[in-house]
Structure formats: C-alpha cells, structure tokens
N, C-alpha and C positions, 0 to 999 in steps of 0.2 A: 505493500500499501505505499503511494507516496501522494503527499497533500501538498500541492501545491510547488513541487519540487523548480518550476522555472519561474518562482518569486524573485525580483532583484536580478535576473540574468539579462544581460545585453544578450542582441540577436544572435552572435555566434556562437555564445555559450547555452541558448536554447536549441541551436543544432546540434551541438555537440551533446548535449543530453539526449535529444532524440535517438541519435545513433547510439549512444550507448542503453539507451533503454532497448530499443530494437534488438542491440547485440544481446544484450543479457535475455531478453525473449525467446531468441532463437537458439544461444546455448545451451540452456538451461530447461526450455520449453517451457516455462511459468507465465500463468497470467499477473498482467500487472494492473490493480485499482489505483487509477491517476483521478486526482482531484484536482480540479485545477479550472482557470478562467481563461486560460491562451487560447482562445479558439486556431490558432492555425498550429499549434501543438496539439490538440487531441485531435484534429482533423487529420493531422501527419501521422499521428501514431496507433491510433485505435481502430480495431474491429469491429467494436460496437460502443455503443454510446450512450448512457442516460442521463437526460435530462431533467435538472429539478427547478424547481421556481418555489422561492419560499418555502423552501422543504419537503414540497412536494412532487413526485416525478410527474413530468408533462408527457414525456416519448422516450421511446427505446429503439435502436435502429443501426443500421450501417452509417457512416460519416454522411455519407450522399442520400441517405434517407432524412436523418437529422438536419440536413443543412436547408433540405428542401421542404420541412416539415412548418406549416402556417403558426402553430404552437409555439415553437422555438422561436421564428421569426418575430414573433408579436413581440414573446417576453424578453427578445434582447435588442429591438429596434424599435418597439413600440408600436403604438397603432398610429395610423396617420395624424 
C-alpha cells in the first residue's frame, strides 16, 4: 500500500517512481494499492482504478473507463 507516494516529487521523480513501481510489480508479481491524487501517475500505472468522492466509491474500472466516466468528470471538473 502506497499512500500518496508522489506528494512533493518533481516530474522526473514521478516518472522514476512509476518505473520503480512497474518494476516491482513485474519482478515480484504483487498488487499495489495506490492512494494518489496525481491523475497522470494513476492513469499510467494502474490496471484497475476505484474513484472515491467524499469517502464514497463513485466508479471502478480500467483507466480508460474511469477517464470517460461522467461521474468522475463531474467530481473532478465540476458541472458547467
């Protein structure tokens, strides 16, 4: 379980972190529970994503499914 591991990292350090997590997943065949607000890191590293709003799940799916989910768009971008 990693709780906001990218907090305070610069863009290069985030890329390095993503590579390290990918390497650990491949080498050891482990699942990683990642709690993070950096959407580019989440989308780049995850097979499945659970999105929460105010402590409640609003959707789950692949990065592509989550990226296109109206509930996620509304939660992160708000309504017009």
